[in-house]
Residue frames as a rotation matrix with the C-alpha (Angstrom) as fourth column:
MET 1
0.577 0.817 -0.004 0.00
0.817 -0.577 0.002 -0.01
-0.001 -0.004 -1.000 0.00
ARG 2
-0.115 -0.620 0.776 1.29
0.565 -0.683 -0.462 3.45
0.817 0.385 0.430 -0.91
PRO 3
-0.752 -0.215 -0.622 2.03
0.647 -0.420 -0.637 6.02
-0.124 -0.882 0.455 1.78
ILE 4
0.174 0.940 -0.292 -0.83
0.861 -0.289 -0.418 8.34
-0.478 -0.178 -0.860 2.68
ALA 5
-0.025 -0.253 -0.967 0.98
-0.118 -0.960 0.255 11.46
-0.993 0.121 -0.006 1.41
GLU 6
-0.946 -0.324 -0.032 1.36
-0.089 0.161 0.983 9.87
-0.313 0.932 -0.181 -2.03
ARG 7
-0.461 0.855 0.239 -2.34
0.888 0.444 0.121 8.90
-0.003 0.268 -0.963 -2.11
ASN 8
0.270 0.542 -0.796 -3.32
0.556 -0.762 -0.330 12.42
-0.786 -0.354 -0.507 -1.03
ALA 9
-0.477 -0.515 -0.713 -1.16
-0.312 -0.659 0.685 13.94
-0.822 0.548 0.154 -3.79
THR 10
-0.928 0.164 0.334 -2.84
0.368 0.541 0.756 11.62
-0.057 0.825 -0.562 -6.32
VAL 11
0.002 0.995 -0.095 -6.33
0.988 -0.016 -0.155 12.71
-0.156 -0.094 -0.983 -5.24
ALA 12
0.159 0.016 -0.987 -5.34
0.235 -0.972 0.022 16.36
-0.959 -0.236 -0.158 -5.04
PHE 13
-0.791 -0.519 -0.323 -3.91
-0.192 -0.290 0.937 16.26
-0.580 0.804 0.130 -8.54
LEU 14
-0.685 0.604 0.408 -6.98
0.725 0.506 0.468 14.53
0.077 0.616 -0.784 -9.95
ILE 15
0.280 0.819 -0.500 -9.23
0.831 -0.468 -0.301 17.20
-0.481 -0.331 -0.812 -8.43
LEU 16
-0.074 -0.413 -0.908 -7.02
-0.099 -0.903 0.419 19.97
-0.992 0.121 0.025 -9.79
ARG 17
-0.944 -0.303 0.131 -6.90
0.063 0.225 0.972 18.36
-0.324 0.926 -0.193 -13.23
LEU 18
-0.362 0.887 0.286 -10.67
0.930 0.320 0.182 17.96
0.070 0.332 -0.941 -13.40
PHE 19
0.310 0.404 -0.860 -11.20
0.518 -0.831 -0.203 21.52
-0.797 -0.383 -0.467 -12.13
SER 20
-0.455 -0.571 -0.683 -8.89
-0.264 -0.646 0.716 22.86
-0.850 0.506 0.143 -14.85
ALA 21
-0.892 0.200 0.404 -10.60
0.449 0.483 0.752 20.73
-0.044 0.852 -0.521 -17.52
GLN 22
0.080 0.987 -0.141 -13.97
0.972 -0.109 -0.208 22.10
-0.220 -0.120 -0.968 -16.41
PHE 23
0.092 -0.105 -0.990 -12.64
0.161 -0.980 0.118 25.68
-0.983 -0.170 -0.074 -16.47
TRP 24
-0.781 -0.516 -0.351 -11.40
-0.243 -0.266 0.933 25.40
-0.575 0.814 0.083 -20.04
LEU 25
-0.742 0.567 0.358 -14.43
0.661 0.531 0.530 23.56
0.110 0.630 -0.768 -21.39
LEU 26
0.217 0.863 -0.456 -16.76
0.866 -0.386 -0.318 26.13
-0.450 -0.326 -0.832 -19.84
GLN 27
-0.281 -0.407 -0.869 -14.70
-0.058 -0.897 0.439 28.94
-0.958 0.174 0.228 -21.37
VAL 28
-0.990 -0.131 -0.058 -15.20
-0.066 0.063 0.996 27.61
-0.127 0.989 -0.071 -24.88
LEU 29
-0.423 0.905 0.039 -18.84
0.905 0.419 0.071 26.76
0.048 0.066 -0.997 -24.20
GLY 30
0.129 0.442 -0.888 -19.47
0.516 -0.794 -0.321 30.37
-0.847 -0.417 -0.330 -23.15
LYS 31
-0.563 -0.400 -0.724 -17.97
-0.374 -0.658 0.654 31.60
-0.737 0.638 0.221 -26.42
ALA 32
-0.983 0.174 0.058 -20.00
0.143 0.526 0.838 29.13
0.115 0.833 -0.542 -28.51
ARG 33
-0.293 0.928 -0.229 -23.31
0.930 0.222 -0.292 30.03
-0.220 -0.298 -0.929 -26.87
ASP 34
-0.565 0.248 0.787 -25.39
0.281 -0.839 0.465 32.83
0.776 0.484 0.405 -28.35
GLN 35
-0.967 0.105 -0.234 -26.63
0.199 -0.268 -0.943 34.89
-0.162 -0.958 0.238 -25.45
GLU 36
-0.574 0.789 -0.220 -29.82
-0.801 -0.597 -0.049 36.01
-0.170 0.148 0.974 -27.20
SER 37
0.146 0.680 -0.718 -31.07
-0.790 0.517 0.329 32.72
0.595 0.520 0.613 -28.62
GLY 38
0.350 -0.108 0.931 -29.35
-0.775 0.525 0.352 30.35
-0.526 -0.844 0.099 -26.21
ILE 39
0.996 -0.007 -0.090 -28.12
-0.053 0.761 -0.647 28.28
0.073 0.649 0.757 -29.16
THR 40
0.270 -0.951 0.153 -24.68
-0.404 0.032 0.914 26.76
-0.874 -0.309 -0.375 -28.84
SER 41
0.948 0.046 0.316 -22.89
0.271 0.410 -0.871 26.35
-0.169 0.911 0.376 -32.16
LEU 42
-0.018 -0.996 0.082 -19.37
0.838 0.030 0.545 26.35
-0.546 0.079 0.834 -33.61
HIS 43
0.083 0.137 0.987 -20.62
0.807 -0.590 0.014 29.11
0.584 0.796 -0.160 -35.94
ASN 44
0.938 0.343 0.045 -20.92
0.239 -0.736 0.634 31.35
0.251 -0.584 -0.772 -32.89
LEU 45
0.376 -0.876 -0.303 -17.18
0.687 0.044 0.725 31.06
-0.621 -0.481 0.619 -32.29
GLY 46
-0.375 -0.473 0.797 -16.51
0.903 -0.383 0.197 33.06
0.212 0.794 0.571 -35.45
ILE 47
0.432 0.621 0.654 -18.96
0.369 -0.783 0.500 35.70
0.823 0.025 -0.567 -34.38
TRP 48
0.898 -0.179 -0.403 -17.38
0.376 -0.167 0.912 35.82
-0.230 -0.970 -0.083 -30.89
ALA 49
-0.012 -0.995 0.100 -13.89
0.900 0.033 0.435 36.12
-0.436 0.095 0.895 -32.45
LYS 50
-0.224 -0.025 0.974 -14.94
0.741 -0.654 0.153 39.01
0.634 0.756 0.165 -34.71
ASN 51
0.709 0.593 0.382 -16.72
0.194 -0.685 0.703 40.93
0.678 -0.424 -0.601 -31.96
THR 52
0.800 -0.474 -0.368 -13.96
0.442 0.051 0.896 40.35
-0.406 -0.879 0.250 -29.43
GLY 53
-0.157 -0.880 0.448 -11.28
0.976 -0.069 0.205 41.22
-0.150 0.470 0.870 -31.97
ASP 54
0.097 0.290 0.952 -13.04
0.516 -0.833 0.201 44.48
0.851 0.472 -0.230 -32.87
TRP 55
0.938 0.339 0.070 -13.39
0.093 -0.441 0.893 45.38
0.333 -0.831 -0.445 -29.19
MET 56
0.529 -0.815 -0.236 -9.75
0.657 0.217 0.722 44.52
-0.538 -0.537 0.650 -28.39
VAL 57
-0.173 -0.599 0.782 -8.46
0.944 -0.328 -0.042 46.54
0.281 0.730 0.622 -31.36
LYS 58
0.309 0.420 0.853 -10.37
0.230 -0.903 0.362 49.60
0.923 0.085 -0.376 -30.17
SER 59
0.916 0.281 0.286 -9.61
-0.190 -0.324 0.927 49.26
0.353 -0.903 -0.244 -26.46
THR 60
0.674 -0.738 0.022 -5.94
0.336 0.334 0.881 48.17
-0.657 -0.586 0.473 -26.28
PRO 61
0.386 -0.635 -0.669 -2.61
-0.790 -0.602 0.115 49.22
-0.476 0.484 -0.734 -27.78
ILE 62
-0.216 -0.441 0.871 -2.07
0.041 0.887 0.460 45.63
-0.976 0.135 -0.173 -28.93
PRO 63
-0.679 -0.097 -0.728 -1.73
-0.655 -0.368 0.660 45.50
-0.332 0.925 0.186 -32.73
GLU 64
0.382 0.912 -0.147 -4.59
-0.847 0.282 -0.451 44.09
-0.370 0.297 0.880 -34.75
LEU 65
0.139 -0.444 -0.885 -2.12
-0.709 0.579 -0.402 41.73
0.691 0.684 -0.234 -36.42
ALA 66
-0.881 -0.469 -0.055 -1.66
-0.285 0.621 -0.731 40.01
0.377 -0.628 -0.681 -33.04
ILE 67
-0.545 0.728 0.415 -5.25
-0.635 -0.036 -0.771 40.21
-0.547 -0.684 0.482 -31.83
ARG 68
0.216 0.757 -0.616 -7.12
-0.976 0.181 -0.120 38.67
0.021 0.628 0.778 -34.78
PRO 69
-0.121 -0.259 -0.958 -5.24
-0.374 0.906 -0.197 35.34
0.920 0.334 -0.207 -34.95
PHE 70
-0.953 -0.272 0.137 -5.22
-0.211 0.264 -0.941 35.06
0.220 -0.925 -0.308 -31.14
VAL 71
-0.425 0.859 0.284 -9.02
-0.685 -0.100 -0.722 35.43
-0.592 -0.502 0.631 -30.72
THR 72
0.245 0.493 -0.835 -9.67
-0.919 0.392 -0.038 33.16
0.309 0.777 0.549 -33.68
VAL 73
-0.239 -0.479 -0.844 -7.55
-0.210 0.875 -0.437 30.31
0.948 0.073 -0.310 -32.30
LEU 74
-0.701 -0.155 0.696 -8.32
-0.679 -0.153 -0.718 30.82
0.218 -0.976 0.002 -28.57
PRO 75
0.281 0.864 0.419 -11.61
-0.941 0.333 -0.056 28.81
-0.187 -0.378 0.906 -28.39
PHE 76
0.735 -0.055 -0.676 -9.97
-0.291 0.875 -0.387 25.81
0.613 0.481 0.627 -30.09
VAL 77
-0.449 -0.893 -0.019 -6.99
-0.246 0.144 -0.959 25.99
0.859 -0.426 -0.284 -27.73
GLU 78
-0.432 0.383 0.816 -9.44
-0.900 -0.127 -0.417 26.09
-0.056 -0.915 0.400 -24.80
LEU 79
0.678 0.719 -0.155 -11.33
-0.732 0.679 -0.055 23.11
0.066 0.151 0.986 -26.19
ALA 80
0.334 -0.642 -0.690 -8.12
-0.112 0.700 -0.705 21.13
0.936 0.313 0.163 -26.69
LEU 81
-0.667 -0.580 0.468 -6.92
-0.490 -0.131 -0.862 21.99
0.561 -0.804 -0.197 -23.18
GLY 82
-0.038 0.751 0.660 -10.25
-0.986 0.078 -0.145 20.94
-0.160 -0.656 0.738 -21.65
VAL 83
0.819 0.375 -0.435 -10.34
-0.481 0.862 -0.162 17.60
0.314 0.342 0.886 -23.44
LEU 84
0.033 -0.906 -0.421 -6.68
-0.103 0.416 -0.904 16.79
0.994 0.073 -0.080 -22.82
LEU 85
-0.707 -0.301 0.641 -6.98
-0.613 -0.192 -0.766 17.60
0.353 -0.934 -0.049 -19.13
LEU 86
0.271 0.906 0.326 -10.29
-0.962 0.265 0.064 15.75
-0.028 -0.331 0.943 -18.78
ILE 87
0.930 0.094 -0.354 -8.83
-0.161 0.973 -0.166 12.48
0.329 0.211 0.920 -20.03
GLY 88
0.656 -0.728 0.198 -5.31
-0.291 -0.002 0.957 13.10
-0.696 -0.685 -0.213 -18.75
LEU 89
0.604 -0.469 0.644 -3.44
0.784 0.495 -0.374 12.96
-0.143 0.731 0.667 -22.05
GLN 90
-0.161 -0.770 0.617 -0.24
0.683 -0.538 -0.493 14.99
0.712 0.342 0.613 -22.44
THR 91
0.631 0.618 -0.468 -1.16
0.740 -0.301 0.601 16.40
0.231 -0.726 -0.648 -19.05
ARG 92
0.017 -0.714 -0.700 2.06
0.725 -0.473 0.501 18.21
-0.689 -0.516 0.509 -18.20
ARG 93
-0.842 -0.346 0.413 2.21
0.539 -0.528 0.656 19.93
-0.009 0.775 0.632 -21.59
ALA 94
-0.031 0.920 0.391 -1.50
0.655 -0.277 0.703 20.85
0.755 0.278 -0.594 -21.41
LEU 95
0.608 0.231 -0.760 -1.01
0.775 -0.379 0.505 22.41
-0.171 -0.896 -0.409 -17.99
ILE 96
-0.427 -0.824 -0.371 1.99
0.621 -0.566 0.542 24.44
-0.657 0.001 0.754 -19.22
VAL 97
-0.742 0.237 0.626 -0.01
0.500 -0.427 0.754 25.65
0.446 0.873 0.198 -22.26
ALA 98
0.350 0.922 -0.168 -2.92
0.796 -0.198 0.573 26.46
0.495 -0.334 -0.803 -19.92
ALA 99
0.262 -0.343 -0.902 -0.64
0.747 -0.519 0.415 28.60
-0.611 -0.783 0.120 -17.72
LEU 100
-0.789 -0.614 0.004 0.82
0.452 -0.577 0.680 30.41
-0.416 0.539 0.733 -20.73
THR 101
-0.385 0.750 0.538 -2.69
0.669 -0.175 0.723 30.94
0.636 0.638 -0.434 -22.15
LEU 102
0.562 0.577 -0.592 -3.80
0.827 -0.376 0.418 32.54
0.019 -0.725 -0.689 -18.88
VAL 103
-0.179 -0.705 -0.686 -0.75
0.568 -0.643 0.513 34.84
-0.803 -0.298 0.516 -18.89
SER 104
-0.889 -0.153 0.432 -1.42
0.456 -0.388 0.801 35.85
0.045 0.909 0.415 -22.51
LEU 105
0.066 0.977 0.205 -5.09
0.788 -0.177 0.590 36.57
0.612 0.123 -0.781 -21.74
ASP 106
0.462 0.084 -0.883 -4.05
0.803 -0.463 0.376 38.69
-0.377 -0.882 -0.281 -18.81
VAL 107
-0.704 -0.710 -0.014 -1.90
0.610 -0.615 0.501 40.89
-0.364 0.344 0.866 -21.06
GLY 108
-0.599 0.546 0.586 -4.98
0.402 -0.429 0.809 42.06
0.693 0.720 0.038 -22.93
LEU 109
0.435 0.805 -0.404 -6.98
0.745 -0.069 0.664 42.39
0.507 -0.589 -0.630 -19.77
MET 110
0.024 -0.509 -0.861 -4.28
0.825 -0.476 0.305 44.51
-0.565 -0.717 0.408 -18.11
CYS 111
-0.884 -0.306 0.352 -4.20
0.463 -0.671 0.579 46.77
0.059 0.675 0.735 -21.16
GLN 112
-0.201 0.899 0.390 -7.90
0.257 -0.336 0.906 47.33
0.945 0.282 -0.163 -20.57
LEU 113
-0.714 -0.206 0.670 -7.35
-0.532 -0.463 -0.709 47.92
0.456 -0.862 0.221 -16.84
LYS 114
0.469 0.853 -0.229 -9.54
-0.541 0.482 0.689 44.93
0.698 -0.200 0.687 -15.95
HIS 115
-0.512 -0.826 0.235 -7.55
-0.651 0.195 -0.734 44.16
0.561 -0.529 -0.637 -12.83
ASP 116
-0.023 0.573 0.819 -10.45
-0.895 0.353 -0.272 42.39
-0.445 -0.740 0.505 -11.11
ILE 117
0.916 0.326 -0.233 -10.54
-0.400 0.775 -0.488 39.73
0.021 0.541 0.841 -13.83
VAL 118
0.151 -0.948 -0.279 -6.76
-0.426 0.193 -0.884 39.50
0.892 0.252 -0.375 -13.80
ALA 119
-0.426 -0.251 0.869 -6.94
-0.903 0.061 -0.425 38.84
0.054 -0.966 -0.253 -10.05
MET 120
0.528 0.678 0.511 -9.40
-0.658 0.707 -0.258 36.01
-0.536 -0.200 0.820 -10.61
ASN 121
0.823 -0.293 -0.486 -7.21
-0.281 0.533 -0.798 34.59
0.493 0.793 0.357 -13.37
THR 122
-0.182 -0.937 0.298 -4.29
-0.786 -0.044 -0.616 34.69
0.590 -0.347 -0.729 -10.96
ILE 123
0.008 0.257 0.966 -6.11
-0.830 0.540 -0.137 32.24
-0.557 -0.801 0.218 -8.70
ILE 124
0.938 0.336 0.091 -6.64
-0.215 0.765 -0.607 29.89
-0.273 0.550 0.789 -11.66
LEU 125
0.497 -0.837 -0.227 -2.99
-0.453 -0.027 -0.891 30.40
0.740 0.546 -0.393 -12.66
LEU 126
-0.277 -0.586 0.761 -1.80
-0.956 0.088 -0.280 29.49
0.098 -0.805 -0.585 -9.13
ALA 127
0.419 0.500 0.758 -3.97
-0.538 0.809 -0.236 26.38
-0.732 -0.308 0.608 -9.19
THR 128
0.964 -0.103 -0.247 -2.47
-0.176 0.450 -0.876 25.47
0.202 0.887 0.415 -12.57
ILE 129
0.069 -0.989 0.129 1.06
-0.724 -0.139 -0.676 25.99
0.686 -0.047 -0.726 -11.24
LEU 130
-0.149 -0.052 0.988 0.21
-0.882 0.458 -0.109 23.76
-0.446 -0.888 -0.113 -8.27
ALA 131
0.831 0.474 0.293 -1.10
-0.278 0.808 -0.519 21.11
-0.483 0.350 0.803 -10.71
ILE 132
0.637 -0.678 -0.366 2.14
-0.408 0.106 -0.907 21.28
0.654 0.727 -0.209 -12.66
TYR 133
-0.268 -0.746 0.610 4.04
-0.923 0.016 -0.385 20.73
0.277 -0.666 -0.693 -9.41
LEU 134
-0.084 0.351 0.933 1.78
-0.664 0.678 -0.315 17.78
-0.743 -0.646 0.176 -8.47
GLU 135
0.425 0.344 -0.838 1.74
-0.901 0.250 -0.354 16.28
0.088 0.905 0.416 -11.98
PRO 136
-0.649 -0.653 -0.390 4.06
-0.607 0.754 -0.253 13.35
0.459 0.072 -0.886 -11.00
ALA 137
-0.762 0.435 0.480 1.03
-0.228 0.514 -0.827 12.13
-0.606 -0.739 -0.293 -8.96
ASN 138
-0.123 0.707 -0.697 -1.02
-0.985 -0.171 0.000 11.80
-0.120 0.686 0.717 -12.17
ARG 139
-0.781 -0.207 0.589 -2.27
-0.275 0.961 -0.028 8.24
-0.560 -0.184 -0.808 -11.70
TRP 140
-0.074 0.876 0.477 -5.85
0.518 0.443 -0.732 8.16
-0.852 0.193 -0.486 -13.07
SER 141
0.289 0.085 -0.953 -5.22
-0.584 -0.774 -0.246 9.25
-0.759 0.628 -0.174 -16.65
VAL 142
0.999 -0.006 -0.046 -4.47
-0.038 0.489 -0.871 8.15
0.027 0.872 0.488 -20.17
ASP 143
0.315 -0.945 0.092 -0.84
-0.765 -0.310 -0.564 9.21
0.561 0.107 -0.821 -19.55
SER 144
-0.130 -0.343 0.930 -0.61
-0.899 0.437 0.036 6.77
-0.419 -0.831 -0.365 -16.63
ALA 145
0.686 0.439 0.580 -2.18
-0.173 0.873 -0.457 3.95
-0.707 0.213 0.674 -18.67
ILE 146
0.874 -0.435 -0.215 0.29
-0.236 0.006 -0.972 4.57
0.424 0.900 -0.098 -21.51
ALA 147
-0.003 -0.914 0.406 3.21
-0.933 -0.144 -0.330 4.59
0.361 -0.380 -0.852 -19.08
GLY 148
0.143 0.140 0.980 1.97
-0.687 0.727 -0.004 1.33
-0.713 -0.672 0.200 -17.56
ARG 149
0.953 0.240 0.182 1.84
-0.022 0.657 -0.753 -0.36
-0.301 0.714 0.632 -20.96
ARG 150
0.585 -0.803 -0.113 5.36
-0.501 -0.248 -0.829 0.82
0.638 0.541 -0.548 -21.77
ALA 151
-0.023 -0.602 0.798 6.64
-0.996 0.081 0.033 -0.59
-0.084 -0.794 -0.602 -18.46
LYS 152
0.573 0.351 0.740 5.44
-0.395 0.910 -0.125 -4.10
-0.718 -0.221 0.660 -19.34
């Protein structure tokens, strides 16, 4: 039987991983959902990207050349992060990309003086950093199953 500290780290990491997966999946779901009709569709992601891009171009000093590709790709990055973290595949890499995504989002938010949202994102960032630290305890995941097959 494994020591209690190792079992606790395994459970703590699983909870952090699932929390992070939920966070990213809800982010993309919010972008895909039309607020007026309540319809969720991939088509809405293009509308969200255009509206958000227009708003960011007007309200920040960040060049449009950087904003447009970022807001176009962002929902798909969020979806990939959510799925990878949910199943536990490429977990360490997904957590690192999640942390870097949060930092990049905060750049635009800080340019808009949205420090309250940056503060909330900092909590998510700290949880992500903790998950990266605890990642060696990643037992219940596709990564762990793959590692087990390789060991045989």
